[in-house]
C-alpha positions as CSV (number, residue, x, y, z in Angstrom):
1,X,0.0,0.0,0.0
2,X,2.9,2.4,0.8
3,X,4.3,1.9,-2.7
4,X,0.9,2.7,-4.3
5,X,0.1,5.8,-2.2
6,X,2.7,8.2,-3.8
7,X,1.5,7.2,-7.3
8,X,-2.1,7.7,-6.3
9,X,-1.4,11.2,-4.9
10,X,0.5,12.1,-8.0
11,X,-2.3,10.9,-10.2
12,X,-4.8,13.0,-8.2
13,X,-2.7,16.1,-8.4
14,X,-2.3,15.7,-12.2
15,X,-6.0,15.2,-12.6
16,X,-6.7,18.3,-10.6
17,X,-4.2,20.4,-12.6
18,X,-5.6,19.1,-15.9
19,X,-9.1,20.1,-14.7
20,X,-7.9,23.6,-13.8
21,X,-6.2,24.0,-17.2
22,X,-9.3,22.8,-19.0
23,X,-11.4,25.3,-17.1
24,X,-9.0,28.2,-17.8
25,X,-9.0,27.3,-21.5
26,X,-12.8,27.3,-21.7
27,X,-13.0,30.7,-20.0
28,X,-10.3,32.3,-22.2
29,X,-10.6,30.7,-25.6
30,X,-13.4,33.0,-26.9
31,X,-11.4,36.1,-25.7
32,X,-8.3,34.8,-27.4
33,X,-10.1,34.1,-30.7
34,X,-11.7,37.6,-30.6
35,X,-8.4,39.2,-30.0
36,X,-6.8,37.3,-32.9
37,X,-9.7,38.3,-35.2
38,X,-9.2,42.0,-34.2
39,X,-5.5,41.7,-34.8
40,X,-6.1,40.4,-38.3
41,X,-8.7,43.1,-39.1
42,X,-6.3,45.8,-37.9
43,X,-3.6,44.4,-40.1
44,X,-5.9,44.2,-43.1
45,X,-6.9,47.9,-42.6
46,X,-3.3,49.0,-42.0
47,X,-1.9,47.3,-45.1
48,X,-4.8,47.5,-47.5
49,X,-6.8,50.5,-46.2
50,X,-10.3,51.0,-44.9
51,X,-12.6,48.6,-46.7
52,X,-15.0,45.7,-46.2
53,X,-13.1,42.4,-45.9
54,X,-15.1,39.1,-46.5
55,X,-13.5,35.9,-45.4
56,X,-13.7,33.3,-48.2
57,X,-13.6,29.5,-48.0
58,X,-10.0,28.4,-47.8
59,X,-9.0,25.1,-49.4
60,X,-5.2,25.6,-49.5
61,X,-3.3,23.9,-46.8
62,X,-0.5,26.5,-46.3
63,X,-3.0,29.4,-46.1
64,X,-4.5,30.4,-42.8
65,X,-7.3,32.4,-44.3
66,X,-8.4,34.1,-47.5
67,X,-10.2,37.5,-47.6
68,X,-11.6,39.5,-50.5
69,X,-12.1,43.3,-50.4
70,X,-14.7,45.3,-52.3
71,X,-12.3,45.9,-55.2
72,X,-11.9,42.1,-55.9
73,X,-8.5,41.9,-54.4
74,X,-7.8,38.5,-52.7
75,X,-5.7,38.7,-49.5
76,X,-4.0,35.6,-48.3
77,X,-3.0,35.1,-44.6
78,X,0.1,33.0,-44.9
79,X,2.5,31.6,-42.2
80,X,5.9,30.7,-43.4
81,X,9.2,29.5,-42.0
82,X,12.0,31.9,-41.8
83,X,14.9,31.4,-39.4
84,X,12.3,30.4,-36.9
85,X,9.7,27.7,-37.7
86,X,6.5,29.6,-38.5
87,X,8.2,32.8,-37.8
88,X,6.6,34.9,-40.5
89,X,2.9,35.6,-40.7
90,X,2.1,37.8,-43.6
91,X,-0.9,39.2,-45.5
92,X,-0.3,39.1,-49.2
93,X,-2.8,41.0,-51.4
94,X,-3.2,39.9,-55.0
95,X,-5.0,42.2,-57.5
96,X,-7.6,40.7,-59.8
97,X,-4.9,40.9,-62.7
98,X,-2.6,38.6,-60.7
99,X,-0.1,41.2,-59.5
100,X,0.9,41.6,-55.9
101,X,-0.9,44.6,-54.5
102,X,0.9,44.7,-51.2
103,X,2.6,42.7,-48.5
104,X,2.2,43.3,-44.8
105,X,3.5,41.5,-41.7
106,X,1.0,40.4,-39.1
107,X,3.6,38.9,-36.8
108,X,7.3,38.2,-37.0
109,X,9.3,36.1,-34.6
110,X,12.6,36.3,-36.4
111,X,15.9,37.4,-35.0
112,X,15.7,41.1,-33.8
113,X,17.9,43.4,-35.9
114,X,18.5,40.7,-38.6
115,X,15.4,38.8,-39.7
116,X,13.1,41.6,-38.6
117,X,14.6,43.7,-41.5
118,X,12.0,42.1,-43.8
119,X,9.4,44.2,-42.1
120,X,11.0,47.4,-43.4
121,X,8.4,49.2,-45.6
122,X,11.0,49.9,-48.3
123,X,11.7,46.2,-48.6
124,X,8.1,45.1,-48.5
125,X,7.2,47.6,-51.2
126,X,9.6,45.8,-53.6
127,X,7.0,43.0,-53.8
128,X,4.3,45.4,-55.1
129,X,3.5,44.7,-58.8
130,X,5.3,41.4,-59.2
131,X,3.5,38.5,-60.9
132,X,6.0,35.7,-59.9
133,X,8.7,35.1,-57.3
134,X,11.4,35.3,-60.0
135,X,10.7,39.0,-59.8
136,X,11.0,39.1,-56.0
137,X,13.6,41.3,-54.4
138,X,17.0,39.8,-53.4
139,X,17.5,38.5,-49.9
140,X,18.6,41.0,-47.3
141,X,22.2,40.4,-46.2
142,X,22.2,38.8,-42.8
143,X,18.5,37.9,-43.1
144,X,18.7,35.3,-45.8
145,X,16.4,32.8,-44.1
146,X,13.8,35.4,-43.3
147,X,13.9,36.9,-46.8
148,X,13.5,33.5,-48.3
149,X,10.7,32.7,-45.9
150,X,8.8,35.9,-47.0
151,X,9.5,35.0,-50.7
152,X,8.0,31.5,-50.0
153,X,4.9,33.2,-48.4
154,X,4.4,35.4,-51.5
155,X,4.9,32.3,-53.8
156,X,2.3,30.4,-51.7
157,X,-0.2,33.3,-52.1
158,X,0.4,33.6,-55.9
159,X,0.0,29.8,-56.3
160,X,-3.2,29.9,-54.3
161,X,-4.5,32.9,-56.3
162,X,-3.9,31.0,-59.6
163,X,-5.7,27.9,-58.2
164,X,-8.6,30.1,-57.0
165,X,-8.9,31.6,-60.5
166,X,-8.9,28.2,-62.1
167,X,-11.9,27.1,-59.9
168,X,-13.9,30.2,-60.9
């Protein structure tokens, strides 16, 4: 009995902690989801301007969400690996003619001072107007992984745009 008692106490403590974590999750999950939705809406407005954004059905596996504005622009919420796995979350807007309208960063967990250089407006603006990643700007010295990650995110959006147009 003395050998079983510590295991039983540990099991009860673990069960109580799991119950508390489940309760905390159920209380906060709606607030977290609402905060995330507000963050995306603020990012959409900051990058693409004041407009009505409608979330579309998303069938692409590498795309978090797809939005359409009143001008027919499709905006892809893409998470890509830079130096950090999943370190780049970007909004990539594609005009109805297939050119990149704009690129904005929602969140960036790359190396401060190096990988975060991809968030520079002058660098992001180099993506505007391109129709393929062969036209994408060169990687930033010292931020090669992050630059390539952003380039992959744009390529993912362009590919998803082409697939979306084929379906229509």
